[in-house]
N, CA, C and O of each residue as an XYZ file, in Angstrom:
728
protein
N      60.779    189.422     96.160
C      59.795    190.493     96.128
C      60.225    191.683     96.664
O      60.844    191.566     97.722
N      60.069    192.821     96.227
C      60.373    194.064     96.451
C      59.348    194.792     97.481
O      58.120    194.855     97.412
N      60.132    195.262     98.346
C      59.046    196.134     99.396
C      58.882    197.591     98.878
O      59.700    198.508     98.960
N      57.627    197.597     98.320
C      57.233    198.864     97.879
C      57.176    200.131     98.763
O      57.109    201.273     98.310
N      57.213    199.775    100.195
C      57.222    201.009    101.325
C      58.250    201.272    101.740
O      58.332    202.299    102.415
N      59.507    200.417    101.498
C      60.612    201.076    101.596
C      61.611    200.699    100.548
O      62.391    199.747    100.510
N      61.358    201.859     99.550
C      62.353    201.700     98.318
C      63.750    201.921     98.639
O      64.114    202.818     99.399
N      64.639    201.000     97.987
C      65.840    200.885     97.836
C      66.482    199.817     99.126
O      67.682    199.665     99.356
N      65.391    199.175     99.837
C      65.856    198.261    100.763
C      66.739    197.234    100.236
O      67.846    196.968    100.704
N      66.054    196.532     98.988
C      66.754    195.627     98.426
C      68.136    195.936     98.195
O      69.010    195.094     98.402
N      68.413    197.212     97.737
C      69.857    197.525     97.268
C      70.863    197.537     98.542
O      72.044    197.188     98.549
N      69.968    198.105     99.774
C      70.834    198.235    101.040
C      71.487    196.828    101.466
O      72.633    196.728    101.903
N      70.569    195.723    101.273
C      70.854    194.509    101.869
C      71.879    194.011    100.747
O      72.857    193.399    101.175
N      71.788    194.178     99.487
C      72.996    193.779     98.599
C      74.391    194.411     98.933
O      75.393    193.700     99.003
N      74.432    195.816     99.145
C      75.491    196.749     99.821
C      76.239    196.159    101.324
O      77.375    196.381    101.743
N      75.295    195.456    101.842
C      75.483    195.164    103.436
C      76.289    193.811    103.112
O      77.436    193.581    103.496
N      75.608    193.086    102.455
C      76.144    191.489    102.147
C      77.703    191.753    101.536
O      78.713    191.188    101.953
N      77.654    192.630    100.579
C      79.095    192.765     99.948
C      79.962    193.137    101.334
O      80.827    192.478    101.912
N      79.557    194.069    101.553
C      80.615    194.721    102.853
C      80.874    193.538    103.759
O      82.008    193.551    104.237
N      80.119    192.528    104.113
C      80.385    191.435    105.095
C      81.085    190.483    104.326
O      81.740    189.684    104.996
N      81.125    190.348    103.095
C      81.869    189.196    102.112
C      83.373    190.003    102.241
O      84.343    189.344    102.615
N      83.509    191.271    101.959
C      84.906    191.958    102.058
C      85.539    191.947    103.172
O      86.756    191.775    103.246
N      84.606    192.173    104.374
C      85.295    192.074    105.759
C      85.663    190.881    106.042
O      86.842    190.710    106.353
N      84.835    189.863    106.009
C      85.348    188.453    106.139
C      86.544    187.847    105.322
O      87.432    187.201    105.878
N      86.517    188.087    103.990
C      87.504    188.075    103.236
C      88.978    188.726    103.651
O      90.036    188.135    103.433
N      88.880    190.149    104.336
C      89.872    190.994    104.765
C      90.459    189.933    105.928
O      91.619    189.524    105.889
N      89.419    189.512    107.057
C      90.186    189.164    108.350
C      90.708    187.755    107.671
O      91.851    187.445    108.004
N      90.113    186.962    106.871
C      90.746    185.808    106.681
C      92.048    185.912    105.766
O      92.787    184.932    105.675
N      92.335    187.108    105.082
C      93.571    187.307    104.865
C      94.622    187.567    105.949
O      95.686    186.971    106.113
N      94.143    188.502    106.601
C      94.920    188.896    107.782
C      95.573    187.553    108.696
O      96.736    187.296    109.005
N      94.397    186.899    108.948
C      94.690    185.719    109.812
C      95.674    184.732    109.092
O      96.619    184.268    109.730
N      95.451    184.367    107.635
C      96.293    183.694    107.149
C      97.723    183.995    107.128
O      98.574    183.164    107.447
N      98.017    185.350    106.699
C      99.205    186.107    106.817
C      99.687    185.609    108.353
O     100.603    184.799    108.493
N      99.101    186.079    109.259
C      99.559    185.959    110.737
C      99.883    184.585    110.915
O     100.705    184.534    111.831
N      99.596    183.272    110.415
C      99.766    182.014    110.394
C     101.208    181.770    109.444
O     102.176    181.185    109.929
N     101.206    182.235    108.210
C     102.200    181.930    107.356
C     103.650    183.090    107.701
O     104.841    182.795    107.601
N     103.190    184.133    108.026
C     104.602    184.869    108.314
C     105.572    184.345    109.542
O     106.748    184.681    109.396
N     105.319    183.684    110.564
C     106.203    183.116    111.328
C     107.079    181.746    110.463
O     108.280    181.551    110.656
N     106.447    181.099    109.749
C     106.997    179.983    108.829
C     108.004    180.769    107.957
O     109.212    180.562    108.071
N     107.550    181.583    107.170
C     108.501    182.314    106.338
C     109.718    182.912    106.930
O     110.804    182.914    106.351
N     109.473    183.496    108.277
C     110.594    184.423    108.807
C     111.638    183.091    109.316
O     112.865    183.190    109.301
N     111.024    182.064    109.682
C     111.986    180.845    110.410
C     112.970    180.566    109.547
O     114.060    180.185    109.974
N     112.707    180.730    108.070
C     113.570    180.288    107.199
C     114.532    181.321    106.835
O     115.473    181.033    106.095
N     114.401    182.302    107.217
C     115.699    183.274    107.211
C     117.081    182.800    108.136
O     117.040    182.032    109.097
N     118.058    183.330    107.697
C     119.260    182.695    108.463
C     119.370    183.364    109.686
O     119.031    184.547    109.711
N     119.836    182.757    110.839
C     119.854    183.452    112.182
C     121.001    184.358    112.315
O     122.004    184.287    111.605
N     120.809    185.245    113.289
C     121.982    186.287    113.431
C     123.453    185.487    113.788
O     124.484    186.105    113.522
N     123.519    184.659    114.151
C     124.999    183.891    114.370
C     125.406    183.528    112.897
O     126.501    183.805    112.409
N     124.363    182.859    112.235
C     124.854    182.477    110.928
C     125.288    183.729    109.989
O     126.368    183.738    109.398
N     124.352    184.775    109.910
C     124.920    185.884    109.358
C     126.303    186.375    109.869
O     127.214    186.639    109.085
N     126.407    186.473    111.061
C     127.617    186.980    111.683
C     128.980    186.002    110.975
O     130.083    186.468    110.690
N     128.659    184.928    110.844
C     129.491    184.059    110.177
C     130.080    184.113    108.594
O     131.143    183.755    108.088
N     128.899    184.718    108.090
C     128.835    184.942    106.573
C     130.383    185.755    106.144
O     130.810    185.559    105.006
N     130.947    186.395    106.821
C     132.234    187.269    106.208
C     132.942    187.326    107.552
O     132.358    187.371    108.635
N     133.935    187.322    107.417
C     134.845    187.919    108.491
C     136.104    189.157    108.283
O     137.085    188.912    107.580
N     135.951    190.342    108.907
C     136.894    191.396    108.541
C     138.321    191.224    109.641
O     138.299    191.150    110.870
N     139.333    191.197    108.855
C     140.563    190.955    109.792
C     141.581    192.024    109.379
O     142.057    192.126    108.248
N     141.891    192.909    110.560
C     143.009    193.860    110.522
C     144.410    193.314    110.399
O     144.784    192.596    111.326
N     145.127    193.507    109.543
C     146.350    192.817    108.989
C     147.373    193.637    109.676
O     148.484    193.126    109.817
N     147.145    194.955    110.171
C     148.490    195.722    110.687
C     149.151    195.098    111.465
O     150.341    195.112    111.153
N     148.868    194.398    112.592
C     149.655    194.059    113.274
C     150.769    192.721    112.897
O     151.782    192.389    113.514
N     150.337    192.291    112.014
C     150.951    191.043    111.304
C     152.389    191.323    110.787
O     152.385    191.935    109.719
N     153.334    191.094    111.167
C     154.875    191.312    110.708
C     155.062    190.233    109.263
O     154.533    189.148    109.020
N     155.867    190.912    108.615
C     156.514    189.999    107.573
C     156.760    188.810    107.892
O     157.647    188.837    108.744
N     156.309    187.304    107.563
C     157.066    186.335    107.852
C     156.145    185.609    108.839
O     156.283    184.389    108.930
N     155.116    186.296    109.673
C     154.092    185.946    110.325
C     152.864    185.535    109.590
O     152.547    185.781    108.427
N     152.191    184.806    110.583
C     151.098    183.706    110.010
C     150.023    183.969    111.257
O     150.403    184.040    112.426
N     148.671    184.101    110.865
C     147.632    184.006    111.960
C     146.610    183.200    111.355
O     146.555    183.040    110.136
N     145.731    182.644    112.228
C     144.617    181.858    111.977
C     143.333    182.433    112.308
O     143.324    182.799    113.484
N     142.349    182.626    111.759
C     140.966    183.426    111.886
C     139.939    182.199    111.625
O     140.259    181.153    111.060
N     138.696    182.493    112.113
C     137.576    181.524    111.789
C     136.608    182.191    110.963
O     136.129    183.287    111.255
N     136.346    181.593    110.024
C     135.219    181.978    109.065
C     134.259    180.740    108.976
O     134.633    179.583    109.168
N     133.148    181.065    108.705
C     132.351    179.564    108.927
C     132.335    178.404    109.555
O     131.658    177.404    109.317
N     133.225    178.625    110.474
C     133.665    177.476    111.530
C     134.936    176.739    110.906
O     135.400    175.679    111.325
N     135.329    177.349    110.025
C     136.699    176.899    109.339
C     137.785    177.654    109.771
O     137.596    178.843    110.030
N     138.967    177.129    109.899
C     140.239    177.961    110.074
C     140.708    178.353    108.620
O     140.705    177.590    107.654
N     141.156    179.821    108.628
C     141.517    180.350    107.727
C     143.029    180.921    108.146
O     143.276    181.601    109.142
N     143.907    180.505    107.210
C     145.422    180.934    107.229
C     145.739    182.048    106.435
O     145.625    182.187    105.217
N     146.218    182.943    107.427
C     146.484    184.316    106.610
C     147.949    184.428    107.127
O     148.332    184.401    108.297
N     148.720    184.568    105.923
C     150.319    184.549    106.309
C     150.820    185.939    105.348
O     150.334    186.129    104.233
N     151.733    186.757    105.884
C     152.442    187.884    105.456
C     153.563    187.417    105.046
O     154.466    187.271    105.870
N     153.779    187.055    103.595
C     154.953    186.296    102.930
C     155.939    187.216    102.802
O     155.694    188.417    102.687
N     157.289    186.656    102.816
C     158.363    187.388    102.661
C     158.642    187.258    101.183
O     158.097    186.444    100.438
N     159.767    188.365    100.762
C     159.925    188.421     99.269
C     160.556    186.701     98.840
O     160.337    186.185     97.743
N     161.193    186.156     99.741
C     161.686    184.834     99.490
C     160.620    184.008     99.201
O     160.551    183.447     98.107
N     159.679    183.853    100.159
C     158.424    182.966     99.920
C     158.095    183.261     98.868
O     158.308    182.349     98.069
N     157.459    184.517     98.245
C     156.913    184.966     96.833
C     157.449    184.558     95.844
O     156.798    184.091     94.909
N     159.164    184.678     95.842
C     159.838    184.270     94.896
C     159.887    182.716     94.663
O     159.946    182.191     93.551
N     159.863    182.231     95.543
C     159.699    180.441     95.835
C     158.563    180.062     94.950
O     158.660    179.353     93.949
N     157.275    180.703     95.505
C     155.945    180.305     94.964
C     155.892    180.698     93.465
O     155.100    180.077     92.756
N     156.609    181.605     92.954
C     156.382    182.542     91.691
C     157.274    181.515     90.699
O     156.974    181.183     89.552
N     158.361    181.142     91.408
C     159.223    180.283     90.539
C     159.074    178.817     90.086
O     159.775    178.286     89.224
N     157.997    178.182     90.828
C     157.313    176.808     90.413
C     156.874    176.701     89.121
O     156.095    177.513     88.622
N     157.392    175.611     88.463
C     156.944    175.355     86.965
C     155.352    174.708     87.374
O     155.226    173.819     88.215
N     154.360    175.226     86.739
C     152.983    175.062     87.206
C     152.534    173.901     86.553
O     151.465    173.427     86.935
N     153.311    173.210     85.402
C     153.066    172.190     84.711
C     153.493    170.927     85.478
O     153.032    169.827     85.170
N     154.451    171.103     86.562
C     154.879    170.140     87.306
C     153.781    169.741     88.513
O     153.875    168.690     89.146
N     152.626    170.831     88.761
C     152.140    170.621     89.919
C     150.673    169.496     89.592
O     150.248    169.218     88.471
N     150.189    169.068     90.740
C     149.031    168.192     90.431
C     147.869    168.914     90.395
O     147.021    168.371     89.687
N     147.503    169.991     90.925
C     146.753    171.117     91.106
C     146.963    172.197     90.547
O     146.852    173.197     91.257
N     147.384    172.406     88.908
C     148.141    173.679     88.587
C     147.098    174.983     88.756
O     145.946    175.119     88.345
N     148.079    176.009     89.629
C     147.655    177.343     89.834
C     148.861    178.216     89.850
O     149.830    177.779     90.470
N     148.953    179.264     89.330
C     150.126    180.352     89.410
C     149.802    180.623     90.941
O     148.721    180.308     91.440
N     150.707    181.160     91.558
C     150.713    182.265     92.562
C     149.999    183.434     92.418
O     149.380    183.976     93.334
N     150.071    183.822     91.309
C     149.390    184.977     90.834
C     147.607    184.814     90.943
O     146.742    185.661     91.166
N     147.526    183.382     90.687
C     145.789    183.035     90.847
C     145.239    182.930     92.279
O     144.063    183.029     92.629
N     146.351    182.704     93.053
C     145.909    182.227     94.592
C     145.903    183.598     95.317
O     145.113    183.762     96.247
N     146.844    184.705     94.894
C     146.768    185.676     95.811
C     146.197    187.164     95.198
O     146.415    187.416     94.013
N     145.731    187.778     95.736
C     145.086    189.222     95.237
C     146.258    190.310     95.547
O     146.291    191.084     94.591
N     147.057    190.596     96.349
C     148.459    191.012     96.623
C     149.102    190.093     97.062
O     148.665    189.384     97.968
N     150.401    189.897     96.451
C     151.561    188.743     96.706
C     152.007    188.683     97.897
O     152.590    187.653     98.233
N     151.819    189.969     99.018
C     152.590    189.520    100.186
C     151.561    188.826    101.035
O     151.964    188.242    102.041
N     150.220    188.822    100.733
C     149.181    188.317    101.643
C     148.868    186.996    101.158
O     148.528    187.016     99.975
N     148.872    185.824    101.706
C     148.316    184.593    101.253
C     146.776    184.377    101.958
O     146.882    184.243    103.177
N     145.968    184.340    101.674
C     144.742    183.846    102.432
C     144.048    182.604    102.034
O     143.488    182.604    100.937
N     144.006    181.557    102.764
C     143.462    180.217    102.233
C     142.784    179.581    103.459
O     143.054    179.888    104.621
N     141.750    178.536    103.029
C     141.319    177.854    104.124
C     142.316    176.806    104.558
O     142.945    176.175    103.709
N     142.507    176.565    106.056
C     143.423    175.769    106.380
C     142.809    174.390    106.698
O     142.676    174.031    107.868
N     142.473    173.694    105.764
C     141.607    172.366    105.880
C     142.743    171.524    104.795
O     142.900    171.992    103.667
N     143.328    170.565    105.116
C     143.869    169.669    104.140
C     142.922    169.073    103.142
O     141.997    168.472    103.688
N     142.896    169.071    101.907
C     142.237    168.559    100.862
C     141.921    167.119    100.923
O     140.859    166.714    100.449
N     143.044    166.059    101.654
C     142.977    164.982    101.581
C     141.929    164.429    102.500
O     141.061    163.826    101.869
N     141.699    164.452    104.095
C     140.979    163.837    104.738
C     140.301    165.165    105.661
O     139.478    164.870    106.527
N     140.631    166.469    105.473
C     140.006    167.409    106.289
C     141.148    167.863    107.417
O     140.904    168.902    108.030
N     141.820    167.474    107.587
C     142.864    167.572    108.959
C     143.155    169.250    108.652
O     142.746    169.835    107.649
N     143.978    169.887    109.781
C     144.298    171.027    109.658
C     145.766    170.928    109.813
O     146.352    170.604    110.847
N     146.411    171.307    108.437
C     148.062    171.404    108.312
C     148.846    172.029    109.789
O     148.179    172.407    110.752
N     149.863    172.047    109.771
C     150.884    172.594    110.444
C     151.568    173.600    109.853
O     151.439    173.588    108.629
N     152.297    174.528    110.311
C     152.847    175.475    109.632
C     152.444    176.919    109.885
O     153.026    177.821    109.283
N     151.627    177.132    110.613
C     151.158    178.572    110.961
C     152.007    179.290    112.129
O     152.145    180.512    112.184
N     152.614    178.290    113.148
C     153.001    178.680    114.028
C     154.552    178.469    113.622
O     154.903    177.703    112.724
N     155.559    179.365    114.516
C     157.054    179.447    114.164
C     157.844    178.273    114.431
O     158.975    178.198    113.952
N     157.339    177.283    115.193
C     158.122    176.249    115.537
C     157.222    174.916    114.819
O     157.625    173.774    115.041
N     156.080    175.122    114.015
C     155.716    174.228    113.403
C     156.518    173.415    112.269
O     157.189    174.142    111.536
N     156.561    172.249    112.035
C     157.177    171.747    110.685
C     156.341    172.319    109.543
O     155.113    172.393    109.589
N     157.174    172.761    108.403
C     156.430    173.183    107.268
C     156.510    172.587    106.157
O     156.167    173.205    105.149
N     157.037    171.082    106.044
C     157.025    170.428    105.105
C     158.345    170.610    104.202
O     159.232    171.342    104.642
N     158.500    170.023    103.052
C     159.525    169.797    102.451
C     159.737    171.078    101.416
O     160.767    171.263    100.766
N     158.745    171.791    101.396
C     158.470    173.059    100.417
C     158.365    174.450    101.147
O     158.305    175.524    100.548
N     158.349    174.281    102.668
C     158.443    175.601    103.185
C     157.094    176.334    103.629
O     157.002    177.489    104.045
N     156.139    175.470    103.458
C     154.568    175.877    103.454
C     153.932    175.324    104.864
O     154.091    175.742    106.011
N     153.246    174.359    104.418
C     152.495    173.801    105.385
C     152.462    172.295    105.263
O     152.337    171.888    104.108
N     152.552    171.356    106.248
C     152.640    170.141    106.431
C     151.394    169.428    107.112
O     150.845    169.836    108.135
N     151.102    168.520    106.529
C     149.807    167.649    107.374
C     150.173    166.408    107.788
O     150.269    165.523    106.938
N     150.429    166.137    109.106
C     151.152    165.220    109.708
C     150.167    163.946    109.577
O     150.684    162.834    109.687
N     148.831    164.041    109.356
C     148.183    162.730    109.359
C     148.540    161.787    108.348
O     148.691    160.598    108.629
N     148.731    162.375    106.820
C     149.098    161.419    105.796
C     150.210    161.697    105.133
O     150.650    160.951    104.258
N     150.846    162.953    105.542
C     152.195    163.370    104.985
C     151.968    164.414    103.631
O     152.858    164.521    102.788
N     150.761    165.119    103.531
C     151.079    166.012    102.703
C     151.656    167.446    102.687
O     151.297    168.262    103.537
N     152.457    167.723    101.821
C     153.228    168.812    101.625
C     152.719    170.191    100.774
O     152.547    170.195     99.555
N     152.555    171.119    101.479
C     152.213    172.146    100.481
C     153.235    173.241    100.597
O     153.843    173.438    101.650
N     153.431    173.993     99.448
C     154.606    175.374     99.189
C     153.935    176.351    100.018
O     152.956    176.220    100.752
N     154.784    177.537     99.707
C     154.266    178.811    100.284
C     153.244    179.576     99.571
O     152.969    180.743     99.850
N     152.573    178.753     98.453
C     151.580    179.388     97.882
C     150.280    178.595     98.310
O     149.140    178.944     98.004
N     150.671    177.262     99.206
C     149.496    176.749     99.489
C     148.979    175.381     98.585
O     148.029    174.618     98.756
N     149.986    175.434     97.609
C     149.583    174.014     96.735
C     150.016    172.657     97.078
O     151.024    172.540     97.773
N     149.525    171.850     96.769
C     149.850    170.721     96.987
C     151.312    170.075     96.185
O     151.297    169.824     94.980
N     152.265    169.906     96.855
C     153.321    169.305     96.391
C     153.760    167.985     96.447
O     154.444    167.500     95.546
N     153.377    167.296     97.555
C     153.659    165.929     97.776
C     152.862    165.212     98.811
O     152.651    165.688     99.927
N     152.462    164.149     98.442
C     151.322    163.402     99.553
C     150.240    163.117     98.840
O     150.214    163.349     97.631
N     149.247    162.599     99.467
C     147.956    162.253     99.005
C     147.015    163.095     98.765
O     146.093    162.739     98.032
N     147.030    164.303     99.284
C     146.321    165.530     98.930
C     145.900    165.645     97.422
O     146.769    165.673     96.550
N     144.520    165.713     97.108
C     144.382    165.817     95.485
C     144.483    167.090     95.042
O     144.740    167.220     93.845
N     144.306    168.361     95.902
C     144.135    169.681     95.305
C     144.707    170.635     96.549
O     144.872    170.244     97.705
N     144.956    171.903     96.072
C     145.519    172.815     96.856
C     144.476    173.112     97.939
O     143.287    172.794     97.926
N     145.188    173.819     98.928
C     144.489    174.378     99.917
C     143.422    175.325     99.506
O     143.774    175.906     98.480
N     142.395    175.654     99.869
C     141.313    176.400     99.036
C     141.580    177.941     99.358
O     142.144    178.371    100.364
N     141.188    178.498     98.562
C     141.364    180.069     98.557
C     139.938    180.649     98.763
O     139.186    180.567     97.792
N     139.575    181.092     99.636
C     138.041    181.614     99.924
C     137.757    182.906     99.309
O     138.613    183.790     99.363
N     136.694    183.091     98.758
C     136.350    184.535     98.273
C     136.827    185.500     99.291
O     136.287    185.346    100.387
N     137.793    186.557     99.206
C     138.056    187.459     99.843
C     138.328    188.808     99.066
O     138.405    188.845     97.838
N     138.475    189.975     99.930
C     138.663    191.279     99.511
C     139.240    192.168    100.111
O     138.785    192.331    101.243
N     140.309    193.026     99.758
C     140.767    193.929    100.614
C     140.052    195.413    100.559
O     139.996    196.089     99.531
N     139.504    195.814    101.862
C     138.689    197.026    101.822
C     139.495    198.161    102.039
O     139.014    199.289    101.926
N     140.854    197.946    102.384
C     142.062    199.030    102.823
C     143.092    198.301    102.667
O     142.943    197.085    102.551
N     144.383    198.890    102.628
C     145.741    198.514    102.732
C     145.659    197.472    103.519
O     145.843    196.372    102.998
N     145.376    197.546    104.910
C     145.463    196.526    106.146
C     144.199    195.786    106.344
O     144.426    195.002    107.266
N     143.110    195.660    105.983
C     142.134    195.078    106.100
C     141.559    194.231    105.086
O     141.526    194.528    103.891
N     141.162    193.300    105.529
C     140.649    192.198    104.549
C     139.695    191.442    104.952
O     139.777    190.893    106.051
N     138.455    191.249    104.016
C     136.970    190.646    104.530
C     137.079    189.642    103.792
O     137.214    189.846    102.586
N     137.049    188.062    104.375
C     136.984    186.909    103.892
C     135.457    186.681    103.872
O     134.701    186.991    104.793
N     135.110    186.121    102.751
C     133.331    185.768    102.662
C     132.691    186.915    101.992
O     131.474    186.922    101.807
């Protein structure tokens, strides 16, 4: 029934009701967002994980023939400043004889710098060969004493039970003496 003494009262009630529905809906949406946002935000990687995503290494203090080990994503990464002899030996290998055939050029961006993950592909041990006194195996690269895998100066498996070459991670040079791994 329409109130004839107050024209437009029915219309005011409708617009007031619409406003209440809109206000309640907006508050519900804000409340839902307040509940859901922390869940969505918790799925983002934490700061320590983001910090491990890439590692920048200054290569300028590494002398020719010297090797260093850095950590990337919790794994050791071997970086060796190879000598001309090591580069020549790696390039002289007949790729057809390799268990996991890769040329030296496929494994390096700059021939003098070899960057690879220092984990044996057999059972996950860390091969020796980074330090000057370490045994470097029969091919002058790295030697895993756990089961006798021998890697050459390009990190390719040459002897022993390891099925694959040492992994070359994604990396790039941002300057002549700076590499970013990851």
